[in-house]
Backbone as CSV, one residue per row, in Angstrom:
resi,resn,N_x,N_y,N_z,CA_x,CA_y,CA_z,C_x,C_y,C_z
1,MET,14.578,0.673,-10.910,14.190,2.009,-10.904,14.499,2.610,-9.597
2,ASN,14.985,3.843,-9.600,15.601,4.338,-8.275,14.539,5.568,-7.707
3,ILE,13.739,5.473,-6.864,12.779,6.459,-6.323,13.231,7.134,-5.030
4,PRO,14.079,8.127,-5.155,14.603,8.600,-3.723,13.774,9.120,-2.871
5,CYS,13.953,8.665,-1.483,13.051,9.034,-0.199,13.854,10.180,0.252
6,GLN,13.119,11.549,0.296,13.509,12.908,0.697,13.768,12.660,2.449
7,LYS,14.870,13.128,2.689,15.144,13.445,4.146,14.079,14.259,4.876
8,LEU,13.709,14.061,6.181,12.768,14.770,6.808,13.689,16.106,7.393
9,ASN,13.612,17.088,6.418,14.423,18.246,6.681,13.625,19.300,7.285
10,ILE,13.519,19.196,8.725,12.553,20.111,9.533,13.425,21.467,9.938
11,ILE,14.466,20.976,10.753,15.242,21.913,11.386,16.743,21.990,10.769
12,SER,17.516,22.898,10.755,18.872,23.008,10.352,19.789,22.024,10.987
13,ASN,20.485,21.253,10.226,21.282,19.885,10.804,20.600,19.061,11.546
14,PRO,19.365,18.686,11.240,18.738,17.653,11.984,19.548,16.328,12.382
15,PRO,19.266,15.710,13.389,19.953,14.563,13.664,19.343,13.496,13.169
16,PHE,18.674,13.299,11.840,17.815,12.262,11.390,18.832,11.118,10.719
17,PRO,18.335,9.904,10.603,19.164,9.161,9.705,19.019,9.490,8.407
18,PRO,20.171,8.985,7.708,20.078,9.302,6.233,19.101,8.793,5.363
19,PRO,18.738,9.275,4.352,17.513,8.551,3.459,18.091,7.121,3.163
20,PRO,17.073,6.137,3.079,17.544,4.675,2.948,17.943,4.550,1.483
21,PRO,18.747,3.639,1.274,19.014,3.117,-0.171,17.966,2.575,-0.707
22,PRO,17.770,2.640,-2.030,16.569,1.725,-2.883,16.212,0.558,-2.294
23,SER,17.274,-0.087,-1.868,17.005,-1.558,-1.537,16.202,-1.459,0.020
24,ASP,16.338,-0.356,0.493,15.875,-0.380,1.825,14.582,0.577,1.986
25,LEU,14.162,0.794,0.628,13.029,1.779,0.653,11.761,0.995,0.520
26,ASN,11.191,0.376,1.775,10.033,-0.292,1.693,9.019,0.353,2.893
27,VAL,7.838,0.096,2.954,7.078,0.887,3.886,7.387,0.538,5.249
28,ASP,7.568,-0.614,5.602,8.123,-0.767,7.131,9.394,-0.147,7.480
29,SER,10.392,0.063,6.606,11.722,0.778,6.816,11.062,2.284,7.016
30,VAL,10.492,2.766,6.069,10.133,4.174,6.070,9.338,4.497,7.415
31,VAL,8.435,3.549,7.884,7.596,3.940,8.978,8.385,3.962,10.254
32,VAL,9.558,3.043,10.308,10.363,3.123,11.641,11.159,4.471,11.471
33,LYS,11.637,4.915,10.330,12.469,6.241,10.324,11.800,7.208,10.643
34,ILE,10.417,7.383,10.229,9.479,8.563,10.550,9.082,8.506,11.973
35,MET,9.050,7.297,12.676,8.765,7.370,14.104,9.989,7.763,14.858
36,ASP,11.172,7.423,14.287,12.291,7.817,15.240,12.497,9.306,15.166
37,SER,12.141,9.718,13.972,12.450,11.214,13.834,11.288,12.007,14.712
38,ALA,10.241,11.579,14.650,9.170,12.209,15.255,9.377,12.147,16.615
39,HIS,9.870,11.089,17.282,9.989,10.986,18.760,11.118,11.763,19.325
40,TYR,12.299,11.942,18.336,13.377,12.709,18.759,12.779,14.113,18.874
41,ILE,12.376,14.705,17.703,12.163,16.017,17.533,10.934,16.586,18.597
42,LEU,9.997,15.852,18.805,8.885,16.283,19.653,8.980,16.090,21.129
43,ASN,10.316,15.239,21.393,10.620,15.102,22.828,9.406,14.569,23.340
44,CYS,8.681,13.509,22.854,7.479,12.848,23.555,7.657,11.464,24.024
45,ASP,6.564,11.028,24.896,6.644,9.847,25.504,6.394,8.681,24.627
46,ARG,5.589,8.724,23.547,5.004,7.908,22.629,4.766,8.555,21.116
47,VAL,4.992,7.870,20.113,4.597,8.111,18.885,3.941,6.846,18.122
48,SER,2.731,7.108,17.538,2.066,5.926,16.832,1.899,6.442,15.465
49,LEU,1.705,5.287,14.593,1.512,5.687,13.124,0.360,4.749,12.748
50,TYR,-0.806,5.341,12.219,-1.794,4.594,11.750,-2.058,4.654,10.194
51,LEU,-2.048,3.509,9.659,-2.376,3.292,7.923,-3.862,3.394,7.890
52,VAL,-4.232,4.046,6.807,-5.691,4.245,6.593,-6.007,3.128,5.428
53,ASN,-7.156,2.343,5.648,-7.491,1.685,4.861,-9.033,2.267,4.467
54,HIS,-9.076,2.772,3.276,-10.396,3.270,2.870,-11.298,2.436,2.245
55,ASP,-10.936,1.289,2.097,-11.910,0.180,1.462,-12.737,-0.281,2.773
56,THR,-11.978,-0.372,3.817,-12.854,-1.117,5.051,-13.209,0.387,6.103
57,GLN,-12.808,1.504,5.651,-12.853,2.632,6.406,-12.430,2.437,7.941
58,THR,-11.077,1.840,7.892,-10.692,1.901,9.150,-9.188,2.315,9.155
59,LEU,-8.557,2.456,10.406,-7.188,2.586,10.564,-6.559,1.485,11.421
60,ARG,-5.213,1.278,11.036,-4.525,0.105,11.643,-3.096,0.707,12.181
61,CYS,-2.837,0.407,13.408,-1.778,1.106,14.119,-0.554,0.044,13.602
62,VAL,0.465,0.477,13.022,1.427,-0.335,12.409,2.644,0.150,13.339
63,HIS,2.912,0.992,14.126,4.104,1.310,14.850,3.511,2.096,16.056
64,SER,4.146,1.476,17.503,3.842,2.116,18.641,4.631,1.503,19.616
65,ARG,5.214,2.113,20.814,5.863,1.552,21.619,4.938,0.860,22.804
66,ASP,3.684,0.751,22.590,2.900,-0.173,23.521,2.050,-0.999,22.848
67,SER,0.988,-1.534,23.416,0.106,-2.682,22.736,-0.646,-2.172,21.679
68,MET,-0.672,-1.146,21.206,-1.364,-0.487,19.978,-1.290,-1.055,18.818
69,VAL,-0.022,-1.666,18.765,0.435,-2.181,17.401,-0.787,-3.488,16.827
70,GLY,-1.158,-3.310,15.576,-2.296,-4.289,15.064,-3.603,-3.845,15.514
71,VAL,-3.913,-2.702,16.468,-5.189,-2.490,16.691,-5.791,-1.690,15.602
72,VAL,-7.258,-2.031,15.087,-7.777,-1.400,14.137,-8.936,-0.595,14.775
73,ILE,-9.082,0.593,14.210,-10.203,1.645,14.741,-11.059,2.033,13.488
74,PRO,-12.123,2.254,13.562,-13.136,2.991,12.500,-12.557,4.431,12.369
75,ILE,-12.624,4.843,10.997,-12.165,6.217,10.790,-13.510,6.850,11.553
76,GLY,-13.067,8.130,12.182,-13.820,8.817,12.877,-13.938,8.397,14.512
77,THR,-13.228,7.556,14.985,-13.164,7.001,16.059,-11.725,7.711,16.856
78,GLY,-11.876,8.197,18.094,-10.861,8.618,18.746,-10.074,9.873,18.017
79,PHE,-8.880,10.324,18.449,-8.295,11.428,17.855,-7.687,11.058,16.403
80,ALA,-7.027,9.849,16.478,-6.411,9.559,15.073,-7.575,9.363,14.113
81,GLY,-8.583,8.810,14.379,-9.818,8.430,13.530,-10.459,9.806,13.237
82,GLU,-10.582,10.877,14.151,-11.036,11.996,13.598,-10.044,12.799,12.749
83,VAL,-8.915,12.705,13.017,-7.773,13.159,11.964,-8.026,12.562,10.539
84,ALA,-8.143,11.322,10.432,-8.322,10.491,9.296,-9.539,11.022,8.552
85,LYS,-10.589,11.260,9.138,-11.957,11.591,8.726,-11.903,12.920,8.241
86,THR,-11.306,14.153,8.873,-11.142,15.351,8.647,-10.204,15.870,7.714
87,GLY,-8.884,15.329,7.846,-7.709,15.754,7.410,-7.284,16.889,7.955
88,LEU,-7.632,17.188,9.045,-6.930,18.376,9.774,-6.221,17.980,11.055
89,PRO,-5.132,18.668,11.419,-4.373,18.192,12.629,-5.363,18.655,13.870
90,ILE,-4.880,18.040,15.019,-5.627,18.556,16.153,-4.347,18.431,17.352
91,ASN,-4.421,19.243,18.391,-3.686,19.475,19.532,-4.573,19.516,20.617
92,ILE,-4.579,18.365,21.483,-5.324,18.275,22.786,-4.596,18.355,23.989
93,ARG,-4.799,19.441,24.894,-3.913,19.743,26.058,-4.370,18.697,27.110
94,ASP,-5.579,18.037,27.065,-5.905,17.113,28.107,-6.868,16.185,27.433
95,ALA,-6.487,14.931,27.141,-7.425,13.993,26.449,-8.802,13.783,27.267
96,TYR,-8.566,13.695,28.716,-9.722,13.164,29.096,-10.740,14.288,29.226
97,LYS,-10.565,15.371,29.015,-11.625,16.499,28.814,-12.167,16.651,27.643
98,ASP,-11.749,15.707,26.498,-12.214,15.947,25.175,-13.288,14.785,24.708
99,SER,-14.230,14.988,24.347,-15.243,13.941,24.148,-14.848,12.816,23.105
100,ARG,-13.855,13.228,22.160,-13.403,12.469,20.949,-12.456,11.430,21.589
101,PHE,-12.185,11.565,22.848,-10.948,10.535,23.424,-11.589,9.019,23.524
102,TYR,-10.597,8.198,23.090,-11.170,6.640,23.454,-10.184,6.214,24.585
103,PRO,-10.660,6.066,25.809,-9.923,5.706,26.969,-9.772,4.329,27.145
104,GLU,-10.335,3.420,26.349,-10.208,2.017,26.682,-8.606,1.454,26.562
105,VAL,-7.789,2.208,25.695,-6.446,1.607,25.928,-5.737,1.867,27.026
106,ASP,-5.837,3.145,27.629,-5.438,3.671,29.005,-5.873,2.498,29.890
107,LYS,-7.214,2.034,29.829,-7.653,1.283,30.830,-7.190,-0.265,30.866
108,GLN,-6.666,-0.488,29.566,-6.094,-2.006,29.490,-4.745,-2.066,29.756
109,THR,-3.900,-0.867,29.530,-2.437,-0.809,29.773,-1.949,-0.202,30.924
110,GLY,-2.910,0.649,31.656,-2.669,1.409,32.848,-1.802,2.577,32.469
111,TYR,-1.701,2.852,31.204,-1.181,4.262,30.892,-2.231,5.463,30.985
112,ARG,-1.356,6.696,31.180,-2.256,7.584,31.296,-1.978,8.845,30.382
113,THR,-2.896,9.036,29.426,-2.846,9.726,28.133,-3.014,11.260,28.703
114,LYS,-2.269,12.263,28.365,-2.541,13.574,28.542,-2.623,14.401,27.429
115,GLY,-1.641,14.830,26.942,-1.688,15.795,25.855,-1.358,14.848,24.613
116,VAL,-2.209,15.122,23.548,-2.163,14.647,22.041,-1.921,15.535,20.950
117,LEU,-1.119,15.015,20.023,-0.756,15.734,18.948,-0.954,14.823,17.670
118,CYS,-1.866,15.209,16.910,-1.967,14.285,15.619,-2.051,15.164,14.321
119,ALA,-1.589,14.395,13.171,-1.587,15.256,11.989,-1.704,14.230,10.865
120,PRO,-2.562,14.642,9.831,-2.729,13.692,8.677,-1.494,13.641,7.831
121,ILE,-1.282,12.480,7.332,-0.263,12.183,6.070,-0.966,11.957,4.909
122,GLN,-0.995,12.835,3.848,-1.591,12.943,2.738,-0.479,12.752,1.342
123,PHE,-1.069,12.293,0.416,-0.433,12.230,-0.793,-1.277,11.929,-1.980
124,ASP,-0.909,12.162,-3.150,-1.738,12.035,-4.369,-1.691,10.473,-4.759
125,SER,-2.725,9.953,-5.033,-2.905,8.563,-5.577,-3.740,8.543,-6.509
126,GLU,-3.957,7.187,-6.996,-4.741,6.941,-8.219,-6.097,7.714,-8.272
127,THR,-6.556,7.753,-6.799,-7.939,8.257,-6.558,-7.989,9.676,-6.228
128,GLY,-6.822,10.301,-6.165,-6.524,11.895,-5.686,-5.991,11.969,-4.381
129,SER,-5.841,13.313,-3.943,-5.091,13.509,-2.543,-6.141,12.984,-1.604
130,ARG,-5.650,12.117,-0.630,-6.450,11.835,0.561,-5.617,11.489,1.554
131,VAL,-6.159,11.545,2.745,-5.298,11.033,4.020,-5.099,9.615,3.905
132,GLU,-3.786,9.162,3.915,-3.238,7.731,3.701,-2.820,7.144,5.220
133,ALA,-2.516,8.265,6.113,-2.117,7.764,7.474,-2.006,8.928,8.373
134,VAL,-1.969,8.631,9.629,-2.113,9.552,10.615,-0.775,9.360,11.557
135,ILE,-0.128,10.317,11.965,0.752,10.265,12.933,0.416,10.851,14.193
136,GLN,0.620,10.246,15.442,-0.119,10.554,16.631,1.072,10.774,17.714
137,ALA,1.452,11.915,18.155,2.133,11.956,19.469,1.569,12.115,20.719
138,ILE,2.074,11.480,21.636,1.505,11.444,23.158,2.203,11.927,24.188
139,ASN,1.860,12.692,25.090,2.755,13.273,26.224,3.986,13.690,25.977
140,LYS,4.244,15.173,25.867,5.217,15.699,25.705,6.177,15.815,26.921
141,ASN,7.224,15.424,26.884,8.093,15.292,28.062,8.768,16.740,28.373
142,LYS,9.255,16.722,29.549,9.721,18.273,30.088,10.574,18.842,29.244
143,PRO,10.341,20.230,28.885,11.226,20.821,27.707,12.635,20.789,28.029
144,VAL,13.269,20.902,27.048,14.929,20.715,27.239,15.599,21.675,28.449
145,SER,14.991,22.926,28.210,15.294,24.156,28.874,14.960,23.996,30.232
146,SER,13.857,23.213,30.691,13.485,23.051,32.092,14.372,21.966,32.803
147,ILE,14.703,21.211,31.848,15.704,19.843,32.393,17.007,20.752,32.637
148,ASN,17.432,21.459,31.689,18.752,22.015,32.018,18.823,22.956,33.230
149,THR,17.595,23.828,33.435,17.523,24.623,34.707,17.570,23.847,35.982
150,ALA,16.932,22.718,35.838,16.758,21.792,37.145,18.150,21.247,37.332
151,PHE,18.770,20.883,36.283,20.130,20.299,36.686,21.235,21.349,37.124
152,ILE,21.142,22.470,36.846,22.035,23.509,37.226,21.630,23.781,38.441
153,LYS,20.436,24.081,38.863,19.917,24.439,40.434,20.393,23.308,41.462
154,ASN,20.348,22.027,40.884,20.602,20.899,41.715,22.058,20.067,41.790
155,LYS,22.781,20.745,40.723,24.244,20.065,40.494,25.066,19.796,41.455
156,THR,24.905,20.772,42.503,25.850,20.657,43.684,25.521,19.721,44.649
157,ASP,24.127,19.197,44.585,23.673,18.324,45.723,23.697,16.867,45.132
158,THR,24.831,16.395,45.270,25.239,14.984,44.611,24.371,13.895,45.501
159,GLN,24.061,14.056,46.579,23.490,13.158,47.519,21.979,12.953,46.816
160,GLN,21.307,14.290,46.526,19.972,14.297,46.242,19.988,13.609,44.816
161,GLN,20.764,13.859,43.955,20.799,13.301,42.650,20.812,11.804,42.581
162,GLN,21.697,11.292,43.629,21.982,9.927,43.752,20.679,9.054,44.359
163,GLN,19.966,9.960,45.109,18.773,9.438,45.534,17.630,9.373,44.553
164,GLN,17.590,10.374,43.554,16.583,10.433,42.692,16.919,9.370,41.655
165,GLN,18.202,9.091,41.167,18.459,7.948,40.297,18.056,6.679,40.897
166,GLN,18.236,6.443,42.168,17.775,5.292,42.808,16.499,5.159,42.642
167,GLN,15.707,6.139,42.913,14.287,6.089,42.900,13.663,5.754,41.430
168,GLN,14.178,6.459,40.594,13.961,6.232,39.136,14.025,4.688,38.517
169,GLN,15.341,4.205,39.301,15.706,2.718,38.937,14.740,1.780,39.409
170,GLN,14.120,2.208,40.532,13.258,1.156,41.414,11.855,1.317,40.719
171,GLN,11.553,2.526,40.177,10.171,2.699,39.545,10.052,1.943,38.434
172,GLN,9.172,1.156,38.170,8.843,0.185,36.906,7.379,0.784,36.242
173,LYS,6.604,1.635,36.802,5.456,1.955,36.326,5.656,3.158,35.508
174,GLU,4.590,3.382,34.742,4.531,4.406,33.641,4.546,5.694,34.378
175,PRO,5.363,6.721,33.808,5.402,8.164,34.679,3.671,8.683,34.517
176,SER,3.392,9.361,35.510,2.072,10.004,35.757,1.995,11.139,34.753
177,SER,0.600,11.471,34.569,0.339,12.512,33.577,0.919,13.870,34.051
178,SER,1.062,14.076,35.367,1.588,15.348,35.771,3.179,15.728,35.256
179,GLU,3.837,14.714,34.938,5.161,14.853,34.514,5.228,15.243,32.938
180,PHE,4.106,15.324,32.450,4.201,15.720,30.921,3.607,17.279,30.703
181,PHE,3.763,17.590,29.392,3.621,19.043,29.111,2.768,19.152,27.949
182,SER,2.029,20.213,27.699,1.355,20.343,26.636,2.235,20.625,25.241
183,PHE,1.655,20.168,24.157,2.432,20.358,22.770,2.234,21.757,22.537
184,SER,3.391,22.685,21.841,3.334,23.823,21.505,2.891,24.008,20.166
185,LYS,2.808,25.272,19.674,2.406,25.606,18.362,3.471,25.120,17.548
186,THR,4.913,25.426,18.024,5.936,25.016,17.230,5.939,23.338,17.077
187,ASP,5.551,22.761,17.958,5.528,21.230,17.715,4.500,20.921,16.738
188,GLU,3.452,21.632,16.786,2.335,21.619,15.732,2.923,21.654,14.248
189,THR,3.845,22.881,14.077,4.302,23.244,12.815,5.157,21.988,12.470
190,MET,5.982,21.504,13.448,7.203,20.484,12.963,6.503,19.324,12.647
191,LEU,5.334,18.963,13.235,4.646,17.707,12.984,4.126,17.729,11.477
192,GLU,3.355,18.810,11.347,2.795,19.123,9.936,3.812,18.963,8.922
193,HIS,4.961,19.557,9.141,5.846,19.506,8.198,6.472,18.111,7.991
194,MET,6.697,17.303,9.049,7.019,15.847,9.072,6.081,15.249,8.304
195,ALA,4.852,15.371,8.516,3.773,14.549,7.884,3.863,14.792,6.417
196,THR,4.144,16.141,5.891,4.348,16.277,4.458,5.373,15.475,3.915
197,GLU,6.647,15.498,4.688,7.716,14.898,4.089,7.607,13.294,4.223
198,ALA,6.743,12.856,5.214,6.499,11.460,5.478,5.696,10.966,4.435
199,GLY,4.643,11.722,3.806,3.695,11.316,2.671,4.527,10.991,1.449
200,ILE,5.551,11.870,1.162,6.368,11.720,0.128,7.410,10.420,0.154
201,CYS,7.597,10.223,1.466,8.560,8.795,1.712,7.423,7.755,1.465
202,LEU,6.403,7.548,1.981,5.493,6.514,2.081,4.960,6.372,0.613
203,ARG,4.488,7.506,-0.270,4.205,7.350,-1.352,5.132,6.498,-2.326
204,ASN,6.631,6.996,-2.317,7.766,6.505,-2.924,7.863,4.951,-2.564
205,ALA,7.645,4.660,-1.375,7.844,3.417,-0.931,6.907,2.687,-1.526
206,LYS,5.715,2.918,-1.567,4.485,1.947,-1.946,4.607,2.020,-3.600
207,LEU,5.091,3.035,-4.193,5.408,2.980,-5.687,6.372,1.793,-5.883
208,LEU,7.551,1.923,-5.231,8.592,0.958,-5.338,8.275,-0.517,-5.083
209,GLU,7.454,-0.564,-4.285,6.807,-2.085,-3.893,6.032,-2.578,-4.970
210,LYS,5.074,-1.735,-5.587,4.402,-2.094,-6.673,5.077,-2.538,-7.915
211,VAL,6.260,-1.475,-8.254,7.106,-1.997,-9.113,7.857,-3.231,-8.963
212,SER,8.227,-3.433,-7.802,9.028,-4.751,-7.478,8.039,-6.076,-7.914
213,GLU,6.852,-5.849,-7.212,5.807,-6.941,-7.488,5.716,-7.209,-8.850
214,ARG,5.412,-6.182,-9.679,5.219,-6.312,-11.045,6.484,-6.820,-11.840
215,SER,7.635,-6.607,-11.520,8.862,-7.104,-11.919,9.064,-8.689,-11.571
216,GLU,8.603,-8.972,-10.375,8.692,-10.477,-9.919,7.547,-11.260,-10.640
217,ARG,6.431,-10.678,-10.880,5.302,-11.424,-11.595,5.864,-11.601,-13.288
218,ALA,6.404,-10.520,-13.598,7.099,-10.707,-14.925,8.069,-11.878,-15.214
219,LEU,8.587,-12.092,-14.169,9.929,-13.080,-14.362,9.426,-14.562,-14.579
């Protein structure tokens, strides 16, 4: 049974990896492709994906660049939990000024969360349409236009560039929150489109896994 996974077609000629072949269409593989695309398009420091368990009323982080993987939080807790509860996207300019923020992870890791953008991933299931996952982007990096401007302004100062590179190589700590920017309305729209396409991919992956399991049991 061939259930194709649609490409995350957000912008013209997007640099996404091609849709996986049927043999590679499993939940773990789809999750990685969703995260890679979101990280590139949104130009953010971190992207996490939470899968929703409606039986236990919890979310479990299944992909992240930090120690969040495997963490389970109740629906309604934190930004991701709020999105899972309401089914509505949120865009937070400063996490520490919002009462819904759960700062324990920052305290444990030493990371500093600033801007947060979350969107629900929904698709039709046996029980109807509901939130099945939440994608969360954290801390937008410097816009490309700002990077280009800074490069042009300083390109003749070779010594300064070399010093900056040496400093960056010596710094092993996480970037400070002052180096990050707020997510824009365009970012919101792109993430919502990606969440829609991601829902299709996850739904198809789960369907294929169920078919494979039934086939194995029938043998």
